[in-house]
Every structure is written in structure tokens, then in C-alpha cells.
Chimera marker file (.cmm) of the C-alpha trace (Angstrom):
<marker_set name="trace">
<marker id="1" x="0.000" y="0.000" z="0.000" r="1" g="1" b="0" radius="0.5"/>
<marker id="2" x="2.859" y="2.366" z="0.839" r="1" g="1" b="0" radius="0.5"/>
<marker id="3" x="4.493" y="1.747" z="-2.584" r="1" g="1" b="0" radius="0.5"/>
<marker id="4" x="1.217" y="2.540" z="-4.421" r="1" g="1" b="0" radius="0.5"/>
<marker id="5" x="0.764" y="5.857" z="-2.558" r="1" g="1" b="0" radius="0.5"/>
<marker id="6" x="4.396" y="6.760" z="-3.192" r="1" g="1" b="0" radius="0.5"/>
<marker id="7" x="4.021" y="6.138" z="-6.964" r="1" g="1" b="0" radius="0.5"/>
<marker id="8" x="0.806" y="8.163" z="-6.991" r="1" g="1" b="0" radius="0.5"/>
<marker id="9" x="2.554" y="11.048" z="-5.186" r="1" g="1" b="0" radius="0.5"/>
<marker id="10" x="5.493" y="10.936" z="-7.622" r="1" g="1" b="0" radius="0.5"/>
<marker id="11" x="3.138" y="10.951" z="-10.619" r="1" g="1" b="0" radius="0.5"/>
<marker id="12" x="1.182" y="13.873" z="-9.150" r="1" g="1" b="0" radius="0.5"/>
<marker id="13" x="4.443" y="15.789" z="-8.543" r="1" g="1" b="0" radius="0.5"/>
<marker id="14" x="5.492" y="15.112" z="-12.123" r="1" g="1" b="0" radius="0.5"/>
<marker id="15" x="2.169" y="16.441" z="-13.432" r="1" g="1" b="0" radius="0.5"/>
<marker id="16" x="2.589" y="19.620" z="-11.362" r="1" g="1" b="0" radius="0.5"/>
<marker id="17" x="6.161" y="20.087" z="-12.640" r="1" g="1" b="0" radius="0.5"/>
<marker id="18" x="5.009" y="19.702" z="-16.262" r="1" g="1" b="0" radius="0.5"/>
<marker id="19" x="2.205" y="22.261" z="-15.769" r="1" g="1" b="0" radius="0.5"/>
<marker id="20" x="4.615" y="24.741" z="-14.155" r="1" g="1" b="0" radius="0.5"/>
<marker id="21" x="7.057" y="24.275" z="-17.037" r="1" g="1" b="0" radius="0.5"/>
<marker id="22" x="4.347" y="24.785" z="-19.680" r="1" g="1" b="0" radius="0.5"/>
<marker id="23" x="3.026" y="27.845" z="-17.863" r="1" g="1" b="0" radius="0.5"/>
<marker id="24" x="6.544" y="29.316" z="-17.698" r="1" g="1" b="0" radius="0.5"/>
<marker id="25" x="6.767" y="29.045" z="-21.501" r="1" g="1" b="0" radius="0.5"/>
<marker id="26" x="3.531" y="30.973" z="-21.974" r="1" g="1" b="0" radius="0.5"/>
<marker id="27" x="4.186" y="33.629" z="-19.329" r="1" g="1" b="0" radius="0.5"/>
<marker id="28" x="6.922" y="35.658" z="-21.151" r="1" g="1" b="0" radius="0.5"/>
<marker id="29" x="4.802" y="35.901" z="-24.322" r="1" g="1" b="0" radius="0.5"/>
<marker id="30" x="1.774" y="36.983" z="-22.311" r="1" g="1" b="0" radius="0.5"/>
<marker id="31" x="3.785" y="39.617" z="-20.414" r="1" g="1" b="0" radius="0.5"/>
<marker id="32" x="5.221" y="40.975" z="-23.676" r="1" g="1" b="0" radius="0.5"/>
<marker id="33" x="1.765" y="41.124" z="-25.253" r="1" g="1" b="0" radius="0.5"/>
<marker id="34" x="0.449" y="43.025" z="-22.215" r="1" g="1" b="0" radius="0.5"/>
<marker id="35" x="3.155" y="45.626" z="-22.827" r="1" g="1" b="0" radius="0.5"/>
<marker id="36" x="1.990" y="45.987" z="-26.435" r="1" g="1" b="0" radius="0.5"/>
<marker id="37" x="4.849" y="43.996" z="-27.926" r="1" g="1" b="0" radius="0.5"/>
<marker id="38" x="4.287" y="41.400" z="-30.611" r="1" g="1" b="0" radius="0.5"/>
<marker id="39" x="6.333" y="39.220" z="-32.910" r="1" g="1" b="0" radius="0.5"/>
<marker id="40" x="6.127" y="37.931" z="-36.446" r="1" g="1" b="0" radius="0.5"/>
<marker id="41" x="8.115" y="35.166" z="-38.100" r="1" g="1" b="0" radius="0.5"/>
<marker id="42" x="9.870" y="36.806" z="-41.055" r="1" g="1" b="0" radius="0.5"/>
<marker id="43" x="12.052" y="33.915" z="-42.204" r="1" g="1" b="0" radius="0.5"/>
<marker id="44" x="10.987" y="30.365" z="-41.377" r="1" g="1" b="0" radius="0.5"/>
<marker id="45" x="13.548" y="28.346" z="-39.391" r="1" g="1" b="0" radius="0.5"/>
<marker id="46" x="15.411" y="26.219" z="-41.930" r="1" g="1" b="0" radius="0.5"/>
<marker id="47" x="19.103" y="26.547" z="-41.071" r="1" g="1" b="0" radius="0.5"/>
<marker id="48" x="21.240" y="24.522" z="-38.671" r="1" g="1" b="0" radius="0.5"/>
<marker id="49" x="23.363" y="27.574" z="-37.828" r="1" g="1" b="0" radius="0.5"/>
<marker id="50" x="22.863" y="31.304" z="-38.248" r="1" g="1" b="0" radius="0.5"/>
<marker id="51" x="24.634" y="34.465" z="-37.159" r="1" g="1" b="0" radius="0.5"/>
<marker id="52" x="22.908" y="37.721" z="-36.231" r="1" g="1" b="0" radius="0.5"/>
<marker id="53" x="21.980" y="40.226" z="-38.904" r="1" g="1" b="0" radius="0.5"/>
<marker id="54" x="24.563" y="42.958" z="-39.416" r="1" g="1" b="0" radius="0.5"/>
<marker id="55" x="24.248" y="45.670" z="-42.036" r="1" g="1" b="0" radius="0.5"/>
<marker id="56" x="21.174" y="43.872" z="-43.405" r="1" g="1" b="0" radius="0.5"/>
<marker id="57" x="22.911" y="40.517" z="-43.949" r="1" g="1" b="0" radius="0.5"/>
<marker id="58" x="23.373" y="37.349" z="-41.898" r="1" g="1" b="0" radius="0.5"/>
<marker id="59" x="25.499" y="34.256" z="-42.419" r="1" g="1" b="0" radius="0.5"/>
<marker id="60" x="23.440" y="31.038" z="-42.409" r="1" g="1" b="0" radius="0.5"/>
<marker id="61" x="24.555" y="27.437" z="-42.704" r="1" g="1" b="0" radius="0.5"/>
<marker id="62" x="22.943" y="24.181" z="-43.688" r="1" g="1" b="0" radius="0.5"/>
<marker id="63" x="24.500" y="20.873" z="-42.800" r="1" g="1" b="0" radius="0.5"/>
<marker id="64" x="26.089" y="18.947" z="-45.649" r="1" g="1" b="0" radius="0.5"/>
<marker id="65" x="27.661" y="15.530" z="-45.772" r="1" g="1" b="0" radius="0.5"/>
<marker id="66" x="30.031" y="14.114" z="-43.175" r="1" g="1" b="0" radius="0.5"/>
<marker id="67" x="33.310" y="13.525" z="-45.024" r="1" g="1" b="0" radius="0.5"/>
<marker id="68" x="36.026" y="11.418" z="-43.427" r="1" g="1" b="0" radius="0.5"/>
<marker id="69" x="39.495" y="12.811" z="-42.735" r="1" g="1" b="0" radius="0.5"/>
<marker id="70" x="42.127" y="10.374" z="-41.475" r="1" g="1" b="0" radius="0.5"/>
<marker id="71" x="39.471" y="8.095" z="-40.030" r="1" g="1" b="0" radius="0.5"/>
<marker id="72" x="37.513" y="10.866" z="-38.276" r="1" g="1" b="0" radius="0.5"/>
<marker id="73" x="34.310" y="12.510" z="-39.442" r="1" g="1" b="0" radius="0.5"/>
<marker id="74" x="33.445" y="16.184" z="-39.257" r="1" g="1" b="0" radius="0.5"/>
<marker id="75" x="30.278" y="18.013" z="-40.293" r="1" g="1" b="0" radius="0.5"/>
<marker id="76" x="30.553" y="20.343" z="-43.259" r="1" g="1" b="0" radius="0.5"/>
<marker id="77" x="28.259" y="23.351" z="-43.372" r="1" g="1" b="0" radius="0.5"/>
<marker id="78" x="27.296" y="25.037" z="-46.604" r="1" g="1" b="0" radius="0.5"/>
<marker id="79" x="27.348" y="28.747" z="-45.802" r="1" g="1" b="0" radius="0.5"/>
<marker id="80" x="25.305" y="31.461" z="-47.468" r="1" g="1" b="0" radius="0.5"/>
<marker id="81" x="24.443" y="35.100" z="-46.956" r="1" g="1" b="0" radius="0.5"/>
<marker id="82" x="20.808" y="35.812" z="-46.129" r="1" g="1" b="0" radius="0.5"/>
<marker id="83" x="19.197" y="39.237" z="-46.446" r="1" g="1" b="0" radius="0.5"/>
<marker id="84" x="16.148" y="40.362" z="-44.453" r="1" g="1" b="0" radius="0.5"/>
<marker id="85" x="13.816" y="39.597" z="-47.369" r="1" g="1" b="0" radius="0.5"/>
<marker id="86" x="14.892" y="35.947" z="-47.300" r="1" g="1" b="0" radius="0.5"/>
<marker id="87" x="17.095" y="36.035" z="-50.416" r="1" g="1" b="0" radius="0.5"/>
<marker id="88" x="20.045" y="33.634" z="-50.152" r="1" g="1" b="0" radius="0.5"/>
<marker id="89" x="23.456" y="33.953" z="-51.831" r="1" g="1" b="0" radius="0.5"/>
<marker id="90" x="25.748" y="30.899" z="-51.457" r="1" g="1" b="0" radius="0.5"/>
<marker id="91" x="29.319" y="31.611" z="-50.356" r="1" g="1" b="0" radius="0.5"/>
<marker id="92" x="31.800" y="29.778" z="-52.568" r="1" g="1" b="0" radius="0.5"/>
<marker id="93" x="35.400" y="30.552" z="-53.354" r="1" g="1" b="0" radius="0.5"/>
<marker id="94" x="37.861" y="29.060" z="-55.807" r="1" g="1" b="0" radius="0.5"/>
<marker id="95" x="40.422" y="26.722" z="-54.338" r="1" g="1" b="0" radius="0.5"/>
<marker id="96" x="43.658" y="25.408" z="-55.761" r="1" g="1" b="0" radius="0.5"/>
<marker id="97" x="43.628" y="21.649" z="-55.630" r="1" g="1" b="0" radius="0.5"/>
<marker id="98" x="41.317" y="18.836" z="-56.561" r="1" g="1" b="0" radius="0.5"/>
<marker id="99" x="38.029" y="20.694" z="-56.199" r="1" g="1" b="0" radius="0.5"/>
<marker id="100" x="36.967" y="23.776" z="-58.085" r="1" g="1" b="0" radius="0.5"/>
<marker id="101" x="35.081" y="25.409" z="-55.206" r="1" g="1" b="0" radius="0.5"/>
<marker id="102" x="35.135" y="25.169" z="-51.449" r="1" g="1" b="0" radius="0.5"/>
<marker id="103" x="32.870" y="26.629" z="-48.754" r="1" g="1" b="0" radius="0.5"/>
<marker id="104" x="34.400" y="29.501" z="-46.787" r="1" g="1" b="0" radius="0.5"/>
<marker id="105" x="33.051" y="29.724" z="-43.215" r="1" g="1" b="0" radius="0.5"/>
<marker id="106" x="36.109" y="31.615" z="-41.985" r="1" g="1" b="0" radius="0.5"/>
<marker id="107" x="35.185" y="34.500" z="-44.282" r="1" g="1" b="0" radius="0.5"/>
<marker id="108" x="31.500" y="34.437" z="-43.311" r="1" g="1" b="0" radius="0.5"/>
<marker id="109" x="32.344" y="35.510" z="-39.773" r="1" g="1" b="0" radius="0.5"/>
<marker id="110" x="33.564" y="38.860" z="-41.101" r="1" g="1" b="0" radius="0.5"/>
<marker id="111" x="29.971" y="40.055" z="-41.562" r="1" g="1" b="0" radius="0.5"/>
<marker id="112" x="30.150" y="42.684" z="-38.843" r="1" g="1" b="0" radius="0.5"/>
<marker id="113" x="30.980" y="46.352" z="-38.430" r="1" g="1" b="0" radius="0.5"/>
<marker id="114" x="34.687" y="45.726" z="-37.782" r="1" g="1" b="0" radius="0.5"/>
<marker id="115" x="37.432" y="46.739" z="-40.200" r="1" g="1" b="0" radius="0.5"/>
<marker id="116" x="37.305" y="43.277" z="-41.768" r="1" g="1" b="0" radius="0.5"/>
<marker id="117" x="34.253" y="44.379" z="-43.751" r="1" g="1" b="0" radius="0.5"/>
<marker id="118" x="34.301" y="47.501" z="-45.819" r="1" g="1" b="0" radius="0.5"/>
<marker id="119" x="32.615" y="49.118" z="-48.784" r="1" g="1" b="0" radius="0.5"/>
<marker id="120" x="34.596" y="49.808" z="-51.954" r="1" g="1" b="0" radius="0.5"/>
<marker id="121" x="33.023" y="51.327" z="-55.079" r="1" g="1" b="0" radius="0.5"/>
<marker id="122" x="29.537" y="50.389" z="-53.872" r="1" g="1" b="0" radius="0.5"/>
<marker id="123" x="30.409" y="46.805" z="-52.923" r="1" g="1" b="0" radius="0.5"/>
<marker id="124" x="30.700" y="45.002" z="-49.600" r="1" g="1" b="0" radius="0.5"/>
<marker id="125" x="34.189" y="43.467" z="-49.439" r="1" g="1" b="0" radius="0.5"/>
<marker id="126" x="35.174" y="40.604" z="-47.133" r="1" g="1" b="0" radius="0.5"/>
<marker id="127" x="38.906" y="40.001" z="-46.907" r="1" g="1" b="0" radius="0.5"/>
<marker id="128" x="41.659" y="41.634" z="-48.924" r="1" g="1" b="0" radius="0.5"/>
<marker id="129" x="41.248" y="41.851" z="-52.704" r="1" g="1" b="0" radius="0.5"/>
<marker id="130" x="44.889" y="42.653" z="-53.421" r="1" g="1" b="0" radius="0.5"/>
<marker id="131" x="46.573" y="40.111" z="-51.141" r="1" g="1" b="0" radius="0.5"/>
<marker id="132" x="48.714" y="37.669" z="-53.117" r="1" g="1" b="0" radius="0.5"/>
<marker id="133" x="49.217" y="35.497" z="-50.044" r="1" g="1" b="0" radius="0.5"/>
<marker id="134" x="45.492" y="35.276" z="-49.363" r="1" g="1" b="0" radius="0.5"/>
<marker id="135" x="44.406" y="31.625" z="-49.493" r="1" g="1" b="0" radius="0.5"/>
<marker id="136" x="41.209" y="32.541" z="-51.314" r="1" g="1" b="0" radius="0.5"/>
<marker id="137" x="39.963" y="35.553" z="-53.227" r="1" g="1" b="0" radius="0.5"/>
<marker id="138" x="37.850" y="38.042" z="-51.352" r="1" g="1" b="0" radius="0.5"/>
<marker id="139" x="34.125" y="37.626" z="-51.179" r="1" g="1" b="0" radius="0.5"/>
<marker id="140" x="32.496" y="40.707" z="-52.646" r="1" g="1" b="0" radius="0.5"/>
<marker id="141" x="28.789" y="41.514" z="-52.489" r="1" g="1" b="0" radius="0.5"/>
<marker id="142" x="26.720" y="44.398" z="-53.767" r="1" g="1" b="0" radius="0.5"/>
<marker id="143" x="24.311" y="46.141" z="-51.376" r="1" g="1" b="0" radius="0.5"/>
<marker id="144" x="21.505" y="43.729" z="-52.318" r="1" g="1" b="0" radius="0.5"/>
<marker id="145" x="23.555" y="40.778" z="-51.030" r="1" g="1" b="0" radius="0.5"/>
<marker id="146" x="24.371" y="39.407" z="-54.496" r="1" g="1" b="0" radius="0.5"/>
<marker id="147" x="27.878" y="37.970" z="-54.833" r="1" g="1" b="0" radius="0.5"/>
<marker id="148" x="29.997" y="39.779" z="-57.425" r="1" g="1" b="0" radius="0.5"/>
<marker id="149" x="32.479" y="37.837" z="-59.557" r="1" g="1" b="0" radius="0.5"/>
<marker id="150" x="35.885" y="39.513" z="-59.749" r="1" g="1" b="0" radius="0.5"/>
<marker id="151" x="37.309" y="37.244" z="-62.451" r="1" g="1" b="0" radius="0.5"/>
<marker id="152" x="39.810" y="34.412" z="-62.259" r="1" g="1" b="0" radius="0.5"/>
<marker id="153" x="42.427" y="34.257" z="-59.517" r="1" g="1" b="0" radius="0.5"/>
<link id1="1" id2="2" r="1" g="1" b="0" radius="0.2"/>
<link id1="2" id2="3" r="1" g="1" b="0" radius="0.2"/>
<link id1="3" id2="4" r="1" g="1" b="0" radius="0.2"/>
<link id1="4" id2="5" r="1" g="1" b="0" radius="0.2"/>
<link id1="5" id2="6" r="1" g="1" b="0" radius="0.2"/>
<link id1="6" id2="7" r="1" g="1" b="0" radius="0.2"/>
<link id1="7" id2="8" r="1" g="1" b="0" radius="0.2"/>
<link id1="8" id2="9" r="1" g="1" b="0" radius="0.2"/>
<link id1="9" id2="10" r="1" g="1" b="0" radius="0.2"/>
<link id1="10" id2="11" r="1" g="1" b="0" radius="0.2"/>
<link id1="11" id2="12" r="1" g="1" b="0" radius="0.2"/>
<link id1="12" id2="13" r="1" g="1" b="0" radius="0.2"/>
<link id1="13" id2="14" r="1" g="1" b="0" radius="0.2"/>
<link id1="14" id2="15" r="1" g="1" b="0" radius="0.2"/>
<link id1="15" id2="16" r="1" g="1" b="0" radius="0.2"/>
<link id1="16" id2="17" r="1" g="1" b="0" radius="0.2"/>
<link id1="17" id2="18" r="1" g="1" b="0" radius="0.2"/>
<link id1="18" id2="19" r="1" g="1" b="0" radius="0.2"/>
<link id1="19" id2="20" r="1" g="1" b="0" radius="0.2"/>
<link id1="20" id2="21" r="1" g="1" b="0" radius="0.2"/>
<link id1="21" id2="22" r="1" g="1" b="0" radius="0.2"/>
<link id1="22" id2="23" r="1" g="1" b="0" radius="0.2"/>
<link id1="23" id2="24" r="1" g="1" b="0" radius="0.2"/>
<link id1="24" id2="25" r="1" g="1" b="0" radius="0.2"/>
<link id1="25" id2="26" r="1" g="1" b="0" radius="0.2"/>
<link id1="26" id2="27" r="1" g="1" b="0" radius="0.2"/>
<link id1="27" id2="28" r="1" g="1" b="0" radius="0.2"/>
<link id1="28" id2="29" r="1" g="1" b="0" radius="0.2"/>
<link id1="29" id2="30" r="1" g="1" b="0" radius="0.2"/>
<link id1="30" id2="31" r="1" g="1" b="0" radius="0.2"/>
<link id1="31" id2="32" r="1" g="1" b="0" radius="0.2"/>
<link id1="32" id2="33" r="1" g="1" b="0" radius="0.2"/>
<link id1="33" id2="34" r="1" g="1" b="0" radius="0.2"/>
<link id1="34" id2="35" r="1" g="1" b="0" radius="0.2"/>
<link id1="35" id2="36" r="1" g="1" b="0" radius="0.2"/>
<link id1="36" id2="37" r="1" g="1" b="0" radius="0.2"/>
<link id1="37" id2="38" r="1" g="1" b="0" radius="0.2"/>
<link id1="38" id2="39" r="1" g="1" b="0" radius="0.2"/>
<link id1="39" id2="40" r="1" g="1" b="0" radius="0.2"/>
<link id1="40" id2="41" r="1" g="1" b="0" radius="0.2"/>
<link id1="41" id2="42" r="1" g="1" b="0" radius="0.2"/>
<link id1="42" id2="43" r="1" g="1" b="0" radius="0.2"/>
<link id1="43" id2="44" r="1" g="1" b="0" radius="0.2"/>
<link id1="44" id2="45" r="1" g="1" b="0" radius="0.2"/>
<link id1="45" id2="46" r="1" g="1" b="0" radius="0.2"/>
<link id1="46" id2="47" r="1" g="1" b="0" radius="0.2"/>
<link id1="47" id2="48" r="1" g="1" b="0" radius="0.2"/>
<link id1="48" id2="49" r="1" g="1" b="0" radius="0.2"/>
<link id1="49" id2="50" r="1" g="1" b="0" radius="0.2"/>
<link id1="50" id2="51" r="1" g="1" b="0" radius="0.2"/>
<link id1="51" id2="52" r="1" g="1" b="0" radius="0.2"/>
<link id1="52" id2="53" r="1" g="1" b="0" radius="0.2"/>
<link id1="53" id2="54" r="1" g="1" b="0" radius="0.2"/>
<link id1="54" id2="55" r="1" g="1" b="0" radius="0.2"/>
<link id1="55" id2="56" r="1" g="1" b="0" radius="0.2"/>
<link id1="56" id2="57" r="1" g="1" b="0" radius="0.2"/>
<link id1="57" id2="58" r="1" g="1" b="0" radius="0.2"/>
<link id1="58" id2="59" r="1" g="1" b="0" radius="0.2"/>
<link id1="59" id2="60" r="1" g="1" b="0" radius="0.2"/>
<link id1="60" id2="61" r="1" g="1" b="0" radius="0.2"/>
<link id1="61" id2="62" r="1" g="1" b="0" radius="0.2"/>
<link id1="62" id2="63" r="1" g="1" b="0" radius="0.2"/>
<link id1="63" id2="64" r="1" g="1" b="0" radius="0.2"/>
<link id1="64" id2="65" r="1" g="1" b="0" radius="0.2"/>
<link id1="65" id2="66" r="1" g="1" b="0" radius="0.2"/>
<link id1="66" id2="67" r="1" g="1" b="0" radius="0.2"/>
<link id1="67" id2="68" r="1" g="1" b="0" radius="0.2"/>
<link id1="68" id2="69" r="1" g="1" b="0" radius="0.2"/>
<link id1="69" id2="70" r="1" g="1" b="0" radius="0.2"/>
<link id1="70" id2="71" r="1" g="1" b="0" radius="0.2"/>
<link id1="71" id2="72" r="1" g="1" b="0" radius="0.2"/>
<link id1="72" id2="73" r="1" g="1" b="0" radius="0.2"/>
<link id1="73" id2="74" r="1" g="1" b="0" radius="0.2"/>
<link id1="74" id2="75" r="1" g="1" b="0" radius="0.2"/>
<link id1="75" id2="76" r="1" g="1" b="0" radius="0.2"/>
<link id1="76" id2="77" r="1" g="1" b="0" radius="0.2"/>
<link id1="77" id2="78" r="1" g="1" b="0" radius="0.2"/>
<link id1="78" id2="79" r="1" g="1" b="0" radius="0.2"/>
<link id1="79" id2="80" r="1" g="1" b="0" radius="0.2"/>
<link id1="80" id2="81" r="1" g="1" b="0" radius="0.2"/>
<link id1="81" id2="82" r="1" g="1" b="0" radius="0.2"/>
<link id1="82" id2="83" r="1" g="1" b="0" radius="0.2"/>
<link id1="83" id2="84" r="1" g="1" b="0" radius="0.2"/>
<link id1="84" id2="85" r="1" g="1" b="0" radius="0.2"/>
<link id1="85" id2="86" r="1" g="1" b="0" radius="0.2"/>
<link id1="86" id2="87" r="1" g="1" b="0" radius="0.2"/>
<link id1="87" id2="88" r="1" g="1" b="0" radius="0.2"/>
<link id1="88" id2="89" r="1" g="1" b="0" radius="0.2"/>
<link id1="89" id2="90" r="1" g="1" b="0" radius="0.2"/>
<link id1="90" id2="91" r="1" g="1" b="0" radius="0.2"/>
<link id1="91" id2="92" r="1" g="1" b="0" radius="0.2"/>
<link id1="92" id2="93" r="1" g="1" b="0" radius="0.2"/>
<link id1="93" id2="94" r="1" g="1" b="0" radius="0.2"/>
<link id1="94" id2="95" r="1" g="1" b="0" radius="0.2"/>
<link id1="95" id2="96" r="1" g="1" b="0" radius="0.2"/>
<link id1="96" id2="97" r="1" g="1" b="0" radius="0.2"/>
<link id1="97" id2="98" r="1" g="1" b="0" radius="0.2"/>
<link id1="98" id2="99" r="1" g="1" b="0" radius="0.2"/>
<link id1="99" id2="100" r="1" g="1" b="0" radius="0.2"/>
<link id1="100" id2="101" r="1" g="1" b="0" radius="0.2"/>
<link id1="101" id2="102" r="1" g="1" b="0" radius="0.2"/>
<link id1="102" id2="103" r="1" g="1" b="0" radius="0.2"/>
<link id1="103" id2="104" r="1" g="1" b="0" radius="0.2"/>
<link id1="104" id2="105" r="1" g="1" b="0" radius="0.2"/>
<link id1="105" id2="106" r="1" g="1" b="0" radius="0.2"/>
<link id1="106" id2="107" r="1" g="1" b="0" radius="0.2"/>
<link id1="107" id2="108" r="1" g="1" b="0" radius="0.2"/>
<link id1="108" id2="109" r="1" g="1" b="0" radius="0.2"/>
<link id1="109" id2="110" r="1" g="1" b="0" radius="0.2"/>
<link id1="110" id2="111" r="1" g="1" b="0" radius="0.2"/>
<link id1="111" id2="112" r="1" g="1" b="0" radius="0.2"/>
<link id1="112" id2="113" r="1" g="1" b="0" radius="0.2"/>
<link id1="113" id2="114" r="1" g="1" b="0" radius="0.2"/>
<link id1="114" id2="115" r="1" g="1" b="0" radius="0.2"/>
<link id1="115" id2="116" r="1" g="1" b="0" radius="0.2"/>
<link id1="116" id2="117" r="1" g="1" b="0" radius="0.2"/>
<link id1="117" id2="118" r="1" g="1" b="0" radius="0.2"/>
<link id1="118" id2="119" r="1" g="1" b="0" radius="0.2"/>
<link id1="119" id2="120" r="1" g="1" b="0" radius="0.2"/>
<link id1="120" id2="121" r="1" g="1" b="0" radius="0.2"/>
<link id1="121" id2="122" r="1" g="1" b="0" radius="0.2"/>
<link id1="122" id2="123" r="1" g="1" b="0" radius="0.2"/>
<link id1="123" id2="124" r="1" g="1" b="0" radius="0.2"/>
<link id1="124" id2="125" r="1" g="1" b="0" radius="0.2"/>
<link id1="125" id2="126" r="1" g="1" b="0" radius="0.2"/>
<link id1="126" id2="127" r="1" g="1" b="0" radius="0.2"/>
<link id1="127" id2="128" r="1" g="1" b="0" radius="0.2"/>
<link id1="128" id2="129" r="1" g="1" b="0" radius="0.2"/>
<link id1="129" id2="130" r="1" g="1" b="0" radius="0.2"/>
<link id1="130" id2="131" r="1" g="1" b="0" radius="0.2"/>
<link id1="131" id2="132" r="1" g="1" b="0" radius="0.2"/>
<link id1="132" id2="133" r="1" g="1" b="0" radius="0.2"/>
<link id1="133" id2="134" r="1" g="1" b="0" radius="0.2"/>
<link id1="134" id2="135" r="1" g="1" b="0" radius="0.2"/>
<link id1="135" id2="136" r="1" g="1" b="0" radius="0.2"/>
<link id1="136" id2="137" r="1" g="1" b="0" radius="0.2"/>
<link id1="137" id2="138" r="1" g="1" b="0" radius="0.2"/>
<link id1="138" id2="139" r="1" g="1" b="0" radius="0.2"/>
<link id1="139" id2="140" r="1" g="1" b="0" radius="0.2"/>
<link id1="140" id2="141" r="1" g="1" b="0" radius="0.2"/>
<link id1="141" id2="142" r="1" g="1" b="0" radius="0.2"/>
<link id1="142" id2="143" r="1" g="1" b="0" radius="0.2"/>
<link id1="143" id2="144" r="1" g="1" b="0" radius="0.2"/>
<link id1="144" id2="145" r="1" g="1" b="0" radius="0.2"/>
<link id1="145" id2="146" r="1" g="1" b="0" radius="0.2"/>
<link id1="146" id2="147" r="1" g="1" b="0" radius="0.2"/>
<link id1="147" id2="148" r="1" g="1" b="0" radius="0.2"/>
<link id1="148" id2="149" r="1" g="1" b="0" radius="0.2"/>
<link id1="149" id2="150" r="1" g="1" b="0" radius="0.2"/>
<link id1="150" id2="151" r="1" g="1" b="0" radius="0.2"/>
<link id1="151" id2="152" r="1" g="1" b="0" radius="0.2"/>
<link id1="152" id2="153" r="1" g="1" b="0" radius="0.2"/>
</marker_set>
């Protein structure tokens, strides 16, 4: 009899904990709505990783295949630039070697207001255009977020 009452008490406590948790999820939205705040989903969630918007653009990534390197696997993200209207521009750069193009996450992180991003002749420039030692050519975008081709490197 004691075991039955104990199980019933545990189940009742679990039900209370679930209700408190669900109520805590609703409470912040209700408080915000009482203050006149609202929200709207502009871009449906569809990316495994995304950075914050900066200067109207955000870096977003979708998960690709899991290639094997020396017996270990590592996820590969395919990075793109997303504008606030939902337009996506893939980030690709030419690579010397076996493949013609390679994804460039290290350059995506430059989408901020630091000196690593600048405007030149009406274009957004990531990286250094003139650097001979640069592993990859710069990624250059116009103000609409469209990638601009600078020719062969």
C-alpha cells in the first residue's frame, strides 16, 4: 500500500512540474503582449546555424555531408548570406587543388561592423582583394547581397 501511494505522489508531482514548465513558456509571451509587444516570423527556421543580422545581412549554414578525414568525421556546413527579405546567396570561393570550389566559413564571420568588412566602389568586401598570399579571393557583395564575380584568380 505504501508503494502505491508513493508512486501516486510521484506521478502527481510530475504532473505539477510539467504544468509549471508549460506555464513558464507561456508567461513571457503573455507579459510581452500586455506591454503591447508582438512578434512575427519573417524567415521560417530552416538553417542549422545562423549568425545575427549585421548591415542587413546574416550568415546562415545548412548541414552537408560528413566527409572522413584520417578516419575521423566532421560536419561540413554550406554557408550562405541571407538578407532580411529571405534572399540567399551561397558563399563559394575558388580553391587550388582537386576541387573547383570550397565553402568559406572563416570569411563568413567577417559580416560585422569591424574593419574586416568595408565598402569599396559600392560593394561590400570581405577580406583583402589585393593580397597575393590570401588563401582565397575576397568575397564581394553588392548592397543587395548578391555575390559579385571579380574574375579568375
